[in-house]
C-alpha positions in Angstrom: 149.8 -5.0 103.9 150.8 -3.7 107.0 153.2 -0.8 108.0 155.0 -0.4 111.3 155.9 3.3 111.8 157.2 5.3 114.3 155.9 9.0 116.1 154.6 11.0 113.0 155.8 14.2 114.6 159.3 12.8 114.7 160.0 9.9 112.6 161.8 10.7 109.1 162.0 7.3 107.9 158.9 6.5 108.8 157.3 9.2 107.1 159.2 8.2 103.8 158.1 4.8 104.1 154.6 6.0 104.7 154.5 8.2 101.7 155.6 4.9 99.6 152.6 3.1 100.6 150.1 5.7 100.4 151.8 6.4 96.5 151.5 2.6 95.4 147.1 2.9 96.0 147.7 -0.1 97.7 145.5 -0.9 100.6 147.4 -1.3 104.0 147.2 -1.3 107.8 148.9 1.1 109.9 150.4 0.8 113.1 152.1 3.4 115.0 154.7 2.6 117.7 155.5 5.3 120.1 159.5 5.7 119.9 161.6 5.5 122.9 158.4 5.0 125.8 158.8 3.1 128.5 158.0 0.1 126.5 160.1 0.6 123.5 163.2 -1.1 124.3 161.3 -4.4 124.9 158.7 -3.8 122.0 161.0 -3.7 119.5 162.6 -7.0 120.2 159.0 -8.4 119.2 159.2 -10.8 116.0 157.5 -8.2 113.7 160.8 -6.1 114.3 163.2 -8.9 114.6 164.0 -8.8 110.6 165.1 -4.7 110.5 167.2 -4.8 113.8 164.0 -3.2 115.9 163.9 -0.4 113.4 160.6 1.5 112.2 159.4 1.9 109.2 158.7 -2.0 108.4 156.3 -3.3 105.8 154.9 -7.0 106.1 152.9 -8.9 103.5 152.1 -12.1 104.5 155.5 -13.7 105.4 157.3 -11.2 103.4 159.2 -8.4 104.9 160.7 -5.4 103.9 162.9 -2.7 106.0 164.2 0.3 105.3 162.5 3.1 103.3 164.3 3.1 100.2 163.8 -0.6 99.8 160.0 0.0 100.4 159.9 1.8 97.6 161.6 -0.4 95.6 159.6 -3.0 96.6 156.5 -1.3 95.9 157.6 0.2 92.4 158.0 -3.9 91.4 154.5 -4.4 92.5 152.5 -1.4 90.9 155.1 0.0 88.2 158.2 1.7 88.4 156.1 4.9 86.8 154.6 5.2 89.8 157.5 6.2 91.5 160.1 7.3 89.1 160.7 9.3 86.2 160.3 7.7 82.7 163.0 9.6 81.2 166.3 7.9 81.6 168.5 10.4 82.1 165.7 11.8 84.8 165.4 8.6 86.2 169.0 8.0 86.6 169.1 11.5 88.6 166.2 11.0 90.7 167.6 7.8 91.7 171.4 9.4 92.3 169.3 12.0 94.6 167.2 9.6 96.8 170.6 7.4 97.3 172.7 10.3 98.5 169.7 11.4 100.9 169.5 7.8 102.3 173.0 8.1 103.2 174.1 11.0 103.3 173.3 14.5 105.2 174.4 13.4 108.8 175.2 16.7 110.1 171.4 18.2 108.8 169.7 15.1 110.3 171.6 15.8 113.6 171.5 19.3 114.1 168.0 19.9 112.2 165.9 16.6 113.8 162.6 16.5 112.8 159.3 17.7 114.6 156.7 18.5 112.3 154.6 20.3 115.5 157.3 22.9 115.6 158.8 25.9 114.1 161.6 28.1 115.7 163.1 31.3 115.0 166.2 31.4 112.3 169.6 30.5 114.1 173.0 30.3 113.3 174.0 27.1 111.6 177.3 25.2 112.0 179.3 25.4 108.8 178.9 21.6 108.0 175.2 21.7 108.4 175.6 24.9 106.0 177.4 23.1 103.7 175.0 20.3 103.4 171.9 22.6 103.2 174.0 24.3 100.3 174.4 20.6 98.6 170.4 19.6 99.0 169.7 23.2 97.4 172.1 22.8 94.4 170.3 19.0 93.8 167.0 20.5 94.2 168.2 23.3 91.6 169.6 21.0 89.1 166.7 18.7 89.0 164.2 21.3 88.6 165.9 22.9 85.7 166.7 19.9 83.7 163.8 18.0 84.7 160.9 20.2 86.6 159.0 21.0 83.3 156.0 22.9 83.8 155.2 20.5 87.3 155.8 21.6 90.9 158.2 19.0 91.9 162.0 18.2 91.2 160.9 15.8 88.4 157.8 17.4 87.2 155.1 14.8 88.8 155.7 14.0 92.2 158.1 10.9 92.7 160.2 9.0 95.1 162.9 11.7 95.1 160.4 13.9 96.1 159.5 11.1 98.9 163.2 10.7 100.0 163.4 14.6 100.3 159.7 15.6 102.2 161.1 15.4 105.8 164.0 17.7 105.1 161.5 19.9 104.0 159.5 19.9 107.1 163.0 20.6 108.8 163.7 23.5 106.6 160.2 24.9 107.8 160.9 23.9 111.7 163.8 25.9 111.8 163.3 28.6 109.2 165.8 27.6 107.5 166.2 30.8 104.8 165.4 29.4 101.3 166.2 30.9 97.8 162.5 31.3 95.7 162.6 28.2 93.9 163.0 25.8 97.0 160.4 27.9 99.3 158.2 27.0 96.1 159.0 23.8 95.9 158.5 23.3 99.6 155.0 24.9 99.5 154.3 22.0 96.9 154.9 19.4 98.9 153.2 20.8 102.1 150.3 20.9 99.8 150.5 17.6 98.6 147.8 15.0 99.9 149.7 12.7 101.4 152.3 15.1 103.2 149.5 17.5 104.3 147.7 14.0 106.1 151.0 13.0 107.4 151.5 16.5 109.0 147.8 16.9 110.1 148.4 13.4 111.7 151.1 14.4 113.7 149.5 17.1 115.3 146.6 15.1 116.6 149.4 12.5 118.2 149.4 12.0 122.5 152.6 11.1 123.2 155.7 13.4 122.6 159.5 12.8 123.2 160.9 15.5 125.2 164.1 15.5 123.7 162.5 16.5 120.1 160.4 19.3 121.8 163.2 21.3 123.0 165.1 23.9 120.4 168.5 22.1 119.5 171.0 24.3 120.6 173.7 25.5 117.8 
């Protein structure tokens, strides 16, 4: 398999796709494509990106192509077993899938106002009411999952799952922008940061040679 991803410092969707392939345990080749550089518009028109409309991540296995992070998770779950990615309990699995889907389609204000950059940390600042509301929604779903299905583990559904993969880039945003978190959420974010796959992604990002200037400046409220 070959996975095309964007810059590890900035690309939240690439992070999800990459974490999914790492979780599968399958061997893969990783190809990092610098986003928005001088060759980006031409590069994204290449055949390897066509199926996904020029976006990353995109996963190839011979002539089989899968784009979109959530689709990559499901493709890999079919290959290695759904228990690798989703809780075994039916009710927990239903909630995990709902949370992953909501993360996939929602939280537009949070994404816009707090763009991902795992190499930076800014002081806390006032956020828009819309973003604060979305952060509240994230925290309430985290609390619900932990209360019902967290068990004795460190993650949303006891053991690390696709739900954690989907929320990992949000956790990095909370760290980057020093978002105040209640104790349970701070503990969960710390657990994510100590997971070996997430730790490797963040460490790799520190060693990237390229930057995207618009993501290197603190976004004004």
